C-alpha positions in Angstrom: 116.9 -258.5 48.4 113.2 -257.9 49.1 113.8 -254.1 49.1 115.6 -254.3 45.6 112.7 -256.5 44.3 110.2 -253.7 45.6 112.1 -250.9 43.9 112.3 -253.0 40.7 108.6 -253.3 40.8 107.7 -249.9 41.7 110.1 -248.7 38.9 108.2 -250.9 36.3 104.9 -249.5 37.6 105.8 -246.1 37.6 107.3 -246.3 33.9 104.3 -248.3 32.8 101.9 -245.5 34.3 103.8 -242.8 32.4 103.5 -244.5 29.1 99.9 -245.2 29.5 99.5 -241.4 30.6 101.4 -240.5 27.2 99.2 -243.0 25.3 96.1 -241.6 26.8 96.8 -238.3 24.9 97.4 -240.0 21.6 94.4 -240.8 19.3 94.8 -244.7 18.6 93.6 -245.6 15.0 91.5 -248.6 14.9 91.9 -249.1 11.0 94.3 -251.6 10.3 96.8 -250.7 7.5 96.9 -253.2 4.5 100.4 -254.8 3.9 100.9 -253.9 0.3 104.4 -255.7 0.2 103.1 -259.0 -1.3 102.9 -259.5 -5.0 99.0 -259.9 -4.5 98.0 -258.0 -1.6 94.3 -258.3 -2.2 94.3 -262.2 -2.9 91.9 -263.9 -0.5 92.5 -267.0 1.6 91.6 -270.4 -0.1 88.7 -271.7 1.9 87.2 -273.6 -0.8 87.6 -277.2 1.2 88.4 -278.3 4.7 92.1 -279.2 3.2 92.3 -275.7 2.0 91.1 -273.9 5.0 93.4 -276.1 7.4 96.4 -275.4 5.1 95.7 -271.5 4.9 95.1 -271.4 8.6 98.3 -273.1 9.6 100.3 -271.1 6.8 99.0 -267.7 7.8 99.2 -268.3 11.6 103.1 -269.3 10.9 103.4 -266.2 9.0 102.0 -264.3 11.9 104.2 -265.6 14.4 107.4 -265.2 12.4 106.2 -261.3 12.1 106.0 -261.2 16.0 109.2 -263.1 16.4 111.1 -261.4 13.8 109.9 -257.7 13.8 107.9 -257.1 16.9 109.7 -258.9 19.6 112.6 -256.5 20.3 111.8 -253.3 18.5 107.9 -252.9 18.2 106.5 -250.4 15.7 103.1 -249.2 14.7 103.5 -250.4 11.2 104.3 -254.0 12.5 101.4 -253.8 15.0 99.0 -253.1 12.2 100.4 -255.8 9.9 99.8 -258.2 13.1 96.3 -256.8 13.3 95.7 -257.2 9.7 96.8 -260.8 9.8 94.7 -261.4 12.7 91.5 -260.2 10.8 92.4 -262.3 8.1 92.7 -265.5 10.1 89.4 -264.6 11.8 87.7 -265.2 8.4 88.4 -269.0 8.7 86.0 -268.9 11.9 82.2 -269.1 11.6 81.3 -266.1 14.2 77.6 -266.0 13.3 76.5 -266.8 16.5 78.8 -264.2 18.2 77.7 -260.8 18.8 78.9 -258.5 16.2 80.7 -256.2 18.7 82.7 -259.2 20.4 83.7 -261.0 17.0 87.1 -259.7 17.0 88.1 -260.4 20.4 86.5 -263.8 20.1 88.2 -264.6 17.0 91.6 -263.8 18.2 91.3 -265.8 21.2 89.9 -268.9 19.2 92.3 -268.9 16.5 95.3 -268.6 18.9 93.9 -271.8 20.8 93.0 -273.6 17.5 96.5 -273.0 16.2 98.2 -274.4 19.5 95.8 -277.5 19.1 96.3 -278.3 15.5 100.2 -278.0 16.0 100.0 -280.7 19.1 97.8 -283.2 17.5 98.3 -285.7 14.8 96.7 -284.4 11.7 95.9 -286.8 9.1 97.9 -286.5 5.9 97.2 -283.7 3.5 96.0 -286.0 1.0 93.5 -287.7 3.1 92.0 -284.2 3.9 88.9 -283.7 1.8 89.6 -281.3 -1.1 87.0 -279.3 -3.3 86.9 -282.2 -5.7 85.4 -284.3 -3.0 82.3 -282.2 -2.8 82.3 -281.2 -6.4 80.7 -284.7 -7.2 78.1 -284.4 -4.8 77.2 -280.8 -5.8 77.1 -282.1 -9.6 74.5 -284.8 -8.5 72.3 -282.1 -7.2 71.6 -284.3 -4.1 69.5 -282.4 -1.5 71.7 -281.8 1.7 69.7 -282.2 4.9 72.4 -280.1 6.3 75.5 -278.2 5.2 78.6 -280.3 4.2 81.1 -280.6 7.0 84.3 -282.7 7.9 85.6 -283.4 11.3 89.2 -283.9 11.9 89.6 -287.7 12.9 89.8 -288.4 16.5 88.6 -284.9 17.5 85.4 -282.7 17.8 87.0 -280.0 15.6 84.8 -279.6 12.6 84.6 -277.6 9.6 81.3 -276.5 8.1 80.6 -275.0 4.5 78.8 -271.8 5.0 75.5 -271.6 3.3 74.6 -268.0 3.2 76.4 -264.6 3.9 79.3 -263.0 2.5 81.5 -266.2 2.8 78.8 -268.6 1.4 80.3 -271.8 0.0 83.6 -271.6 2.1 84.4 -273.9 4.8 85.1 -272.5 8.2 85.7 -273.8 11.7 82.1 -274.4 12.9 80.7 -272.3 15.8 80.8 -275.1 18.1 84.5 -275.5 17.4 85.1 -271.8 17.9 83.2 -271.9 21.3 85.1 -274.7 22.6 88.4 -273.7 21.2 89.8 -272.9 24.7 88.5 -276.2 26.0 90.3 -278.1 23.3 93.6 -276.1 24.2 93.4 -277.0 28.0 93.3 -281.0 26.9 96.1 -280.6 24.6 98.5 -278.0 26.2 100.8 -280.5 27.9 101.4 -282.6 24.6 104.6 -281.7 22.7 104.4 -279.9 19.3 103.9 -282.1 16.1 105.1 -279.7 13.6 107.5 -276.8 13.6 106.2 -273.4 14.9 108.0 -270.3 14.6 107.0 -269.3 18.3 106.2 -272.0 20.8 103.7 -271.4 23.8 102.3 -268.6 22.0 98.9 -269.1 23.9 100.6 -268.9 27.2 102.6 -265.8 26.5 99.7 -263.8 25.5 98.5 -263.6 29.1 101.4 -261.4 30.0 103.0 -260.0 26.6 101.4 -257.4 24.4 102.0 -258.7 20.7 99.6 -256.0 19.5 101.3 -253.0 21.3 104.0 -251.0 20.1 104.7 -248.7 23.1 106.2 -251.4 25.2 108.3 -254.4 23.6 107.9 -258.1 24.2 111.3 -258.1 25.3 110.7 -255.4 27.9 108.0 -257.2 29.3 109.9 -260.4 29.7 112.1 -258.3 32.0 109.2 -257.5 34.4 109.2 -259.1 37.9 107.6 -262.2 38.2 104.8 -261.2 40.2 103.7 -258.6 37.6 103.7 -261.4 35.1 101.6 -263.7 37.3 97.9 -264.6 36.1 94.9 -263.2 37.8 91.7 -264.4 36.1 93.6 -265.0 32.9 95.4 -261.7 32.8 98.8 -260.7 33.8 99.1 -258.6 36.8 100.7 -255.7 34.9 97.8 -255.6 32.3 95.3 -255.3 35.5 97.4 -252.4 36.6 97.5 -250.7 33.1 93.4 -251.1 32.9 92.9 -249.6 36.3 95.1 -246.8 35.4 93.4 -246.1 32.1 89.9 -246.5 33.8 90.8 -243.9 36.3 92.0 -241.7 33.9 89.1 -242.0 32.0 86.5 -241.7 34.7 88.7 -238.5 36.0 88.4 -236.7 32.7 84.8 -237.3 32.2 83.9 -236.5 35.6 85.8 -233.2 35.6 84.4 -232.2 32.3 80.9 -232.9 33.6 81.4 -230.9 36.8 83.0 -227.8 34.6 80.2 -228.1 32.0 77.2 -228.0 34.8 78.8 -225.3 37.0 76.5 -222.4 37.9 73.9 -223.7 35.3 70.3 -224.5 35.9 67.1 -224.3 33.7 66.4 -225.2 30.1 67.6 -222.4 28.4 69.5 -222.8 24.9 73.1 -222.0 26.7 72.3 -224.6 29.5 71.2 -227.4 26.9 74.5 -226.7 24.9 76.9 -227.0 27.9 75.0 -230.3 28.7 76.5 -231.8 25.6 80.0 -231.6 26.8 79.7 -234.8 29.0 78.3 -237.0 26.2 80.8 -235.5 23.8 83.7 -236.3 25.9 82.3 -239.9 26.4 82.0 -240.4 22.6 85.8 -239.4 22.1 87.3 -241.0 25.1 85.4 -244.3 25.1 86.9 -245.6 21.9 90.2 -244.3 22.6 90.0 -246.3 25.9 89.0 -249.5 24.3 91.6 -248.9 21.4 94.5 -248.6 24.2 93.0 -251.7 26.2 92.8 -253.9 22.9 96.1 -252.8 21.1 98.6 -251.8 24.0 97.5 -254.1 26.8 96.2 -257.0 24.5 93.8 -258.3 27.0 92.4 -261.5 26.4 89.5 -263.9 27.0 86.3 -262.8 28.9 88.2 -259.5 30.2 88.9 -258.4 26.5 85.2 -259.1 25.4 83.8 -257.3 28.6 86.0 -254.2 27.8 85.0 -254.2 24.3 81.2 -254.9 24.8 81.5 -252.0 27.7 83.0 -249.4 25.2 80.6 -250.3 22.5 77.5 -249.8 24.8 79.0 -246.7 26.2 79.7 -245.1 22.8 76.2 -245.8 21.7 74.9 -244.5 24.8 76.7 -241.5 24.3 75.5 -241.2 20.8 71.9 -241.6 22.3 72.7 -238.9 24.8 73.9 -236.4 22.4 70.8 -237.0 20.0 68.5 -236.3 22.9 70.4 -233.4 24.3 70.9 -231.9 20.7 67.4 -232.0 19.7 66.4 -230.4 22.8 69.1 -227.6 22.3 67.8 -226.8 18.7 64.2 -226.7 20.1 65.4 -224.2 22.8 67.2 -222.1 20.0 64.1 -222.1 18.3 61.8 -221.0 21.3 64.3 -218.2 22.3 63.1 -216.3 19.3 61.0 -213.3 20.0 57.9 -214.6 18.2 57.5 -217.8 20.4 56.7 -217.5 24.1 58.5 -219.7 26.5 55.4 -221.0 28.1 53.3 -220.7 25.0 51.8 -223.8 23.2 53.9 -223.4 20.4 56.8 -223.8 22.7 55.7 -227.0 24.1 54.7 -228.3 20.8 58.2 -227.4 19.7 59.5 -229.1 22.7 57.3 -232.1 21.9 58.6 -232.3 18.4 62.2 -232.3 19.6 61.3 -234.9 22.1 59.7 -237.0 19.5 62.7 -236.9 17.3 65.2 -237.4 20.2 63.1 -240.5 21.3 63.1 -242.0 17.7 67.0 -241.5 17.4 67.6 -243.2 20.9 65.0 -246.0 20.0 67.1 -246.4 16.8 70.4 -246.4 18.4 69.1 -248.8 21.2 67.8 -251.3 18.7 71.3 -251.2 16.8 73.3 -251.5 19.8 71.3 -254.3 20.9 71.8 -256.2 17.8 75.6 -255.5 18.0 75.6 -256.8 21.4 73.4 -260.1 20.4 69.9 -259.3 21.5 67.5 -260.5 19.1 65.5 -257.4 17.7 62.2 -259.2 17.1 62.1 -259.5 21.0 62.8 -255.9 21.6 60.1 -254.9 18.9 57.5 -257.3 20.5 58.4 -256.0 23.9 58.0 -252.2 23.0 54.7 -253.2 21.4 53.3 -254.8 24.3 54.5 -252.1 26.6 53.3 -249.6 24.4 49.8 -251.2 24.5 49.7 -251.2 28.4 51.4 -247.7 28.7 48.4 -246.3 26.3 45.8 -247.9 28.6 47.4 -246.6 31.7 47.9 -243.0 30.4 44.1 -242.5 28.6 43.9 -239.1 30.5 47.3 -237.9 29.5 46.6 -239.0 25.9 42.9 -237.2 25.9 44.9 -234.1 27.3 47.5 -234.1 24.8 45.0 -234.5 21.9 43.2 -231.4 23.4 46.5 -229.6 23.2 46.6 -230.3 19.4 42.9 -228.8 19.1 44.3 -225.9 21.1 47.2 -225.7 18.6 45.1 -226.0 15.6 42.2 -223.6 16.6 44.3 -221.1 18.8 41.6 -219.8 20.4 44.1 -218.2 22.9 47.8 -217.4 23.5 50.0 -216.8 26.5 49.2 -213.2 27.9 45.7 -213.0 26.4 42.8 -211.9 28.7 39.9 -214.2 28.2 36.5 -215.5 29.4 36.0 -219.6 29.8 33.1 -221.5 30.4 30.2 -220.4 32.4 30.4 -219.2 35.8 28.9 -221.5 38.5 28.1 -218.6 40.9 28.3 -214.8 41.1 31.4 -215.3 43.1 33.5 -217.2 40.8 34.3 -215.3 37.7 35.8 -217.2 35.0 38.1 -214.6 33.7 41.8 -214.0 33.6 45.2 -214.1 31.7 46.5 -217.0 30.3 50.0 -217.7 31.7 50.9 -220.9 30.2 49.6 -223.6 27.8 51.2 -227.0 28.1 50.8 -230.5 26.8 48.7 -231.5 29.5 46.9 -228.5 31.2 46.6 -224.7 30.9 47.2 -222.1 33.6 45.0 -218.9 33.9 45.8 -216.2 36.5 42.2 -214.8 37.6 41.7 -211.1 38.3 41.8 -212.0 41.9 45.4 -213.3 41.1 44.5 -216.9 41.9 46.1 -219.5 39.5 43.5 -221.9 37.7 44.5 -225.0 36.2 42.2 -226.7 33.7 43.3 -229.9 31.7 43.4 -229.4 28.2 40.8 -232.0 27.2 38.3 -230.0 29.2 39.5 -226.6 28.2 39.4 -227.1 24.4 35.7 -228.0 24.9 35.0 -224.8 26.7 33.3 -221.6 25.2 36.4 -219.2 25.1 36.0 -215.6 24.9 39.2 -214.0 23.9 39.2 -210.1 25.0 42.6 -209.7 24.0 41.8 -210.1 20.2 39.0 -207.4 20.0 40.2 -204.2 18.5 37.6 -202.0 20.1 35.8 -202.3 23.4 32.1 -201.7 23.5 30.8 -199.0 26.2 27.2 -199.7 26.8 25.2 -197.9 29.7 21.8 -196.7 30.4 21.2 -193.3 31.7 17.8 -192.5 33.8 16.6 -189.1 33.9 14.0 -187.6 35.9 10.4 -187.9 34.8 10.3 -184.0 35.1 12.7 -183.6 32.3 10.9 -181.9 29.4 11.1 -183.4 25.8 13.3 -180.4 24.6 15.8 -181.1 27.6 15.8 -184.5 26.8 16.7 -183.6 23.2 19.5 -181.4 24.5 20.9 -184.2 26.6 20.7 -186.5 23.5 22.4 -183.9 21.4 25.0 -183.2 23.9 26.0 -186.7 24.4 26.1 -187.4 20.7 28.3 -184.2 20.2 30.7 -185.2 23.2 31.2 -188.6 21.6 31.8 -187.3 18.3 34.2 -185.0 19.5 36.0 -187.6 21.7 39.4 -188.7 20.0 39.1 -192.3 21.6 35.6 -192.9 19.8 35.7 -194.2 16.2 34.5 -192.3 13.2 31.1 -193.9 13.0 28.2 -191.9 14.4 27.8 -193.1 18.3 24.3 -194.6 19.2 22.8 -192.2 21.8 19.1 -192.9 21.8 15.8 -192.4 24.0 15.1 -196.1 24.9 11.9 -195.7 26.8 10.4 -195.3 30.2 11.8 -196.9 33.2 10.3 -197.4 36.7 12.1 -194.4 38.0 12.8 -192.1 34.9 13.4 -191.8 31.2 16.0 -194.2 29.8 18.7 -193.1 27.5 20.9 -195.8 26.1 24.6 -195.0 25.2 26.1 -197.7 22.9 29.8 -196.8 21.5 32.8 -198.6 20.6 36.2 -197.2 22.2 39.4 -197.4 20.3 41.5 -199.6 22.8 41.8 -203.3 23.7 43.4 -202.7 27.0 41.2 -203.2 29.8 42.5 -200.6 32.3 42.6 -197.8 29.5 39.2 -198.8 28.7 38.1 -198.1 32.3 39.8 -194.5 32.4 38.1 -193.6 29.0 34.8 -194.7 30.4 35.2 -192.7 33.4 35.9 -189.8 31.1 33.0 -190.2 29.2 30.6 -190.6 32.3 32.0 -187.4 33.8 31.3 -185.5 30.7 27.6 -187.0 30.5 26.9 -185.9 34.1 27.9 -182.3 33.0 25.7 -182.4 29.9 22.8 -183.5 31.9 23.3 -180.8 34.6 23.7 -178.4 31.8 20.3 -179.5 30.3 18.7 -178.5 33.5 17.5 -181.9 34.5 18.9 -184.7 36.7 19.3 -188.5 37.0 16.5 -190.6 38.3 16.7 -192.2 41.6 16.5 -195.9 41.2 14.6 -196.4 44.2 11.0 -195.8 45.5 12.2 -193.5 48.7 9.3 -191.3 49.9 11.2 -187.9 51.1 9.5 -185.8 53.6 11.0 -182.7 52.5 10.6 -179.7 50.4 11.7 -180.1 46.8 13.6 -177.3 45.5 12.4 -178.1 41.7 14.2 -177.7 38.6 16.1 -174.6 37.4 13.5 -172.5 35.4 16.1 -170.6 33.8 18.3 -173.5 32.6 15.3 -175.2 31.1 14.1 -172.1 29.3 17.6 -171.7 27.7 17.7 -175.5 26.8 14.2 -175.0 25.3 15.2 -172.0 23.3 18.2 -173.6 22.0 16.2 -176.4 20.7 13.9 -173.9 18.9 16.7 -172.1 17.5 18.2 -175.3 16.1 14.6 -176.2 14.4 14.1 -172.5 13.0 17.8 -172.8 11.6 16.9 -176.4 10.0 19.8 -177.7 12.1 17.8 -180.0 14.6 20.1 -182.9 15.0 17.4 -185.5 14.8 17.5 -188.4 13.8 21.2 -187.5 12.9 23.9 -184.9 12.7 24.7 -183.5 9.6 27.9 -184.5 7.9 29.2 -181.0 7.8 28.6 -180.6 11.6 30.2 -183.9 12.3 33.4 -183.0 10.5 33.3 -179.6 12.2 33.4 -181.0 15.8 35.4 -184.2 15.1 38.1 -184.5 17.9 37.6 -181.1 19.3 37.3 -182.1 23.0 40.5 -182.2 25.0 41.1 -186.0 26.2 42.8 -186.9 28.4 41.2 -183.7 29.9 43.3 -180.5 30.7 44.9 -180.9 34.0 45.4 -184.7 33.8 48.9 -186.4 34.1 48.4 -187.5 30.3 47.1 -184.1 28.9 50.5 -183.3 27.6 50.5 -179.7 29.1 
């Protein structure tokens, strides 16, 4: 006998599990259909007086139970289930649910109206003519007597009270008071053993709701009555089979969410757009499955009491949590999509500001959702706002440095003195060993990182960096070559002119020197020799290329000085006890003769070259010089 009972129970459990698996794949509609079979389907219930409310409540409840007994008991259908739900919504309008969180109002009203119906069917109600009607309150309303509190009426010998709603969509209607709704189960427990005082279509409806499923259309009430007794036993006000169904639904729900989460995160890391997009999978699944779970638990299992309220509130909280998650992840994904464009560097200030804007929008959306769901769950909105305000002030005091650095970041964004990749000089060097130059690697919302020429990383808070003198070398179109050549004092004036003319000629002919006439001038007399200043712009902004061009110009300058028959002065006062070979007299005479020939031909290049000569020799030198890897030969 025990084996047979166990096999029967196992068969029911497996059958139920299979049905629940099928149900989880079906999208259950939460919107009830309107029963349009009546003559006036949109006619509201009469709640104009205590008499009208009680009579409407009892007659509508009787109609609901007849529908359950006649159409839904043996052969449940989706249409009948929708009609039952519509009737429950209608009956819920007789209850004052203003003190119940919006998210749990349907569950509370469904339980309260069942218990109130059982109570009103088991107690002695006064005759209908003795229950106040609308005329009883019309006289007081006409006299204009100020009411200290809303008009109400209590059923004799009970604490069941009906109160007129003073505001809201049901203003002027008599509803079962909030205290009556809250104590409905208490009233039922006190009267459950009393006999019925009126004919009801379905007796012990409140007791059967604990193990039957009057809203479900997948399993009939007749089939549930055939379950083994232990499956119908109550545990925490719910039948065992309902607990089994809830566990199976929850396990399936968590399994799907966990599986999608693992698959969407597999092999992904970082903050790229693709990674952010994949992270939307988990909240999207939560958003789709959570209402389906709540619908199955509500419509097929027909949970009651605290369990039903808990499941509904949990589903409501998870749904809005997933919405907040999607809002946050979507804004960050959009930000990364914008940053992935070629014009915005991944570590640039623009990228960080885009991310900041996305975070701000995401936080605003999350806070809006939190406020809304808090009001739906019954939390006072003004307390949340006040708490956030006080918390914001405390955070602002604790994060003064961070706020200062953030304002510095905004200043850097407005002025844009440097970008990621720029070569710059910042501040003043405290000593010769510490050179404040380097490449900008990243500009964040709090600090800027610069890689120095010695490959070290310097991190500077933006509040300090925005106040520094910043020289951006990468923004220059040209680079200045400035040097002073020292020639020996034995150099004659014509040799000096030859050197000056040769240097100018060479710079004019150089392809990496702008078209303007270069500044090569006799500067004066130094301690060791004659000073020739060479000041010229070079067409490059790259530091490495500038050094190569400068090297080429210096090498050509050495040859020009040598061809003039002179030499560079020694920047020292060393006394040599040796025989001086002197200068080359032949080269000196040739240089002097060349200068005299320029003068006699009126071609002396002082103070400037002629425009014809400048055009003639422009870009005639070979640079890079012949034989170098970049000469093109």
